Every structure is written in structure tokens, then in C-alpha cells.
N, C-alpha and C positions, 0 to 999 in steps of 0.2 A: 541740681543733681540730674534732673531729666535732660537739661540742656547739654551737660557734659557727657551723659550717656549717648545722646543723639549724635554729638560730634564724634565720639570715639567709635560708635557703631557705623557711622557713615564713612569714616576713614577706613575701617576694616573692610566694609562692603566694597568701597572704591578700589582698594588694593586687590581684593579677590577678583573683582571684575576685570581688572587689568591682567591678572594672572591667567584667567581662562580665555580671554579674548586675544591676548598677545600671541601672534603666530598661528591664529586659528585657520583651519582649512575651510574657507568660506564656501567653496564649491560643494563640499560634502555637507556643510551646514544647510545650504538652500535645498539641496537634494533631499535631505531628511524632511523638510517642510513640504516639498512637492509630493512626496509619497504618503503623506499623512491621511489616514482613514478617519474622516470626521464623524462617521456614524459610531465608531468606537469611542471617540472623544465625548460624544453626546451621552453615550451610555455611562462613561466614567463620571460625567457631571451628575447623572441621576444617582449613582452610587455615592458620590460626595454629598449630595443633598440628603440621602438616606442616612449617611453616617452622622450628620448633624442631629437628626432626630434620635438616633440610637444613643448618642452621647447625652442628649437631653433626657432620654429615658433612664440612662444610668444615673444621672444626677438626681432625677426624681426618686429613684429607688434609694439612693444614698441619703437624701434629705428627708424622705418619708413625708413629702408634701403631696397630698392626694388631690387629683383633679386639676393640677396646675401644669400639665405637660407643655401646653402652648406657651405659658408664661415663662417656663424654664427654658424652652427653646429660644424664645426671644432674648432672654438674658444671655444665653450662650452665644447667640449671633452677635450681640453687642460686644461681648468680650473678645471674640475673634476679630471683629472690625477694629476694635481698639488696638489689638496687637499689630494689625496691618498699618495703622495710621500713626500710632504713638510709639516712642522708644521704650526700652526697659520693661517690655511686656506689661505696659500699663493697662492693657485689656483685662488682665486678671483682677485688678481692682475694680474696673468698670463692671465686670460681670457679677461681682459680689454685691455691689450697690444695686444693680439692676434686678438681681434675684430677690433681694430684700424688698425692693419697691414693688415689683410685679406680683410677688406671691404674698405680700404683707407679712413676711417673716421678720423675726428680730435680726439685727445685724450679726449677733453672735451665732445664731442658727445658720444664717447665710454663709458666714465666713468658715465655720467648722465643716459644713457640708461641701463647700468649694474646695477646701484643703484636702478633705478625704477623697473627693472626686479626682483631684490632681494626683494624689498619692497612688490611686489605682492606675493612672496613666504611667507614673514613674515605675511602679512595681512591675507592670507588664512589659514596659519598655526595657527595663533592666533584664528581665528574663529572656526577652528576645535577643538582646545584645549578647548575653552569655551564650545563647544558642549559635548566633552568628560567629562569635569568637571560637566556639568549638568546631564549627565547620571550616572556617577559613584560617584558623590559627591566630593567636594573639599578636603575632609579629606584624600583621596588617594594621593593627590599631595601637600596639604598644602594650607592654606588660602593666603599665600604670593604669590604663583603661580597664584592663581585666581585673586587677586587684580592687580598684575603686568601685567598679560595678558590683563585684561580689560583696564588698563591704556595705554598699548602699542597699542592696537587695536584702541582706541579712538584717541590717539595721531597721529597715521599714517593716519587715515581717515581724521582728521581735517587738518593735514599738507598737504595732497594731494589736498584737496578741496581748501585750501587757495592758494596753489601754482598754481593749474590749473585755478581757477576762476580769480585770480589776475595776471595771467601771462603777459598780455599786459602791465599792469602797472609796473610790475617788470622789464620788458625789457626796457621800456622807461626810468625808473629810472636809470638803469645801463648804458644805452647808453648816458644819460645826464651827466655822470661823466666827469670832465675835470681835466687833469693833466698837469704839466709842461713837456716840451719835454724831459727833463732829467730823468723823472720818468718812464723809460722804463719797469721796472718790474710791476709797477702799470697798465700801459697800456696793458701789456700782460695779467695780471690778469683780466682786464676788458674784453678783447677779449675772453679769456677763458670762463668767466662767461656768456657772451652773447651767445657764441656757445652752452654752456650747457643748457641755458634756451630755446634757439631756438630748440634744439633737443626734448624738452618736448612738444612743441606746437602741434604736431599731436594728442596728447592724448586729446586735447580739443574737438576733433570730436566725437560726441556721438556714432556713429556706430562703429568707431574704438575702442573706450573704451569698448563698449559692447562686441565686438569680443574678446578683450584681456581678459575680465573677464570670458567669456564663456570658452575660451581655458584654463584659469587658473583653473576653476572648473573641467574641463575634466582631466587635469594633476593630480590633487589631487585624483580624483575618481579612476583613473587608478593606481595611486601609491598604494592605499589601496587594490585595486582589485588584484594587483600583490602579495601583502603580503597574502591576502586570498587564492590565488591560490597556494602559497607555503604551506599554512596550509593544503590544500587538498592533496598536494603532499606527505605530511607526514601521510595522512589518517585521519586528524582531522576534525570533523564535527562542526566547529565553525562558528558563525554568522559573517557577514561582519563587524559588530561593533567591533569584536575582532581585526580585522585588523586595523581599525581606531585607536583603543586604543593603540595597539602595535606600530603603526606608530607614534603616539604622543609621547610615551615614547622614541622612537628612535630619534625623532626630538629634544626632550629636551636633550637627551644624547649627540647629536652632537654639542650642544652649549657649552659643557664643554671642558676644555683643555684635550687633549688626544694625544696618539701617532698618526702618520699619518695613515689614513685609519679608524680611530675611533675604533681601536682594543681595546677590553675590554669594551668600552662604549656601543657598540651595544649588547654585550653579556648580560650585566646587564640589559639594557633596555628591551631586549626580555624576560628575566626571570621575570622582574617585571610586564611587560604588560600582558604576557600570564598567569602569576600567578593569575591574576584576573579572568581567565576563567578555572582555575583548571588544567592547563597544567603543567606537572612535570618539574622541573628545568632542568633535563638532556635533555628532549625533546626540551624545549625552547632553550637551548644552541645549540643543533644540528641545529635547525632552523636558529639561528643567524649566524652560520658558513656557512650554505648553501647560505644564502642571501649575506653575505659578499664575499664569493668566487665568486658568480655570478657577483656581481658588480665589483670586482677586475679584473676578467678576461675580461669582456666586455669593461670596461673603460680603462684597461691597454692595451688591444690589439688595440682598436680604437685610443686612445690617442697616443700610441706609434707609430702606423703607420703614423698618421698625423704628429707627431714630426719628424719622419724620412723623410717623403715625403716632408715636408716643410723645411727640413734642419735646425731644431731648436734644439740647444744643450740643454740638461737638466741641465747642470752646469752653465748656464748663470746667 
């Protein structure tokens, strides 16, 4: 399965790279690099590093694991490193196991908190995408994207409301299941589900939920500010909305099968997003490479150090 996914993703990435590099204006491409302001790139690296801590903080709030921010940050870095190295977003599985191991939480708690943390990403990303569609018009993305995004947003909101408001009832219902003593796998499943539902209970507290939503908004605002700062590093006087639009294209690209690290996908996404603001294809390509190099280096170094320090083999 992973092998097939890697082959398919690599083929798609290879095709996309051919698409963006074929007929490229190499002179404009190298000029973009020559005018790069490295002090702004360095500041973008600091913001990227800060974003990892903010995402760890959000996961800590969701999971309600106290005094374990460093452990959660380490698990988060391992997950991102896994997504860079392995196909099919295998890092999502790695971060669940790392969270459970580092925080000494049950696997059910780790998985449920990870899913909720990712749902917050999807929820906010859907909201931003709807905003971009309203600004640029759905014809830039297609009506299917608009309708599917609306449906996804409504589905997640309703699902979370039903889950949180009815949580005590769901817990009583699951706890009331009765099985024969020989049905050990059913009993284990019941225990696992009770642990998963219990892990969600802290989200019913209004102040905690408000804090999570505020941190989530801050994360996305800084995400797009980072992209805008990289625009400034290239000397482009683009509005903040250009960063939001480009970020949405990159987010949509990341949902497609690709080689590890989203190679090729981010290049096409940057070309399409920045093309709406009259940025030349060669310059947009240079921007995508700088952004990817920055994320590769930071995640690679941090994740690699954590894997080495924790004695976790990459071939496990």
C-alpha cells in the first residue's frame, strides 16, 4: 500500500515538476534568487519555529495533558518529519505513537486528541478557503471545490456539536454495553472507546474551547504572515491577501498524492496562487523552493535531533 502510494505520488510530483520547469525563464528565476533578502528569510524561520510551538500548545489544550508541552512538541516534530520522509502522510501515524509514548497517555487518548487537533486544522482551512473563494470567485477553483468545502465545513461543525453536546449520553451508552467474558476483543474495544470519549470531555468547557479556537486563529494568521514575509524577502509589494490565497493553493496541493515533502505540488500551487497577483512563474517557483528548503531544514534538523535523542530508528 505504502509502496504503491509512493510510486503514484512520485509520478505525480515528477509530472508537476516537468510542468513548472518546462519553458521556464531561467534568467528571471536566477534574478529572483539574487535579490533575496536573507534577513527576512531568517525572520520567517523564527516564525516557522514559533508556529511549531503554537501547534504543540493547541494540541496540549485539546488533549488536556498538563505539563507535557515539550513532549507534545517533540511528537509533533516527529510527525512532520515523517510526512517529509514517508509517503501517504505516514507522519500522522508516527505522531500519534510518539504522543502516546512521550506523554504516557493511552493510545485511545492519543488518537482521539490527534484527530480533534487535525479537525481544527481542517475546520479553519475550510473557512479560509471559503473566504478566498468569495474574494476571487469560485471560477478560479471550480464550483465543485466550493460545494465540497461548504459541505465539509458544515459536516465538521455539526459533527463536533453533536459529539460535544451529547458526550455524557454517548459515554453512558458505551459504558452500558455488556459482553460475554469470552468476548475479550469486544471488551477491549469498549475500553478503548471509553478512553477516547473521555479524552474529549475537557473540550466541553467553554473557556478551554475558546482558548483553543483563539490559538487556532493565531496559528493560521501567522502561517500566512510567514508567506507574506517571504514575499517581502523577494522584494514583492503584495497584499496580505496574496499570502492567504497562495496558502490556500498550497493547502489544496498538499491534499493530493505526491512524493514525500510535497515536491512538485508546492511548486505548482505557488505558481497558480501567485499568478493571480501577476507574479511571474519563474519568481513564484523560486519562492516555493525557498519555502520548502526552509521547512525541510527546520523540520529535518529538529525532528532528526529528537529521533536521535529519543533513540527512535527511522526504519521501524
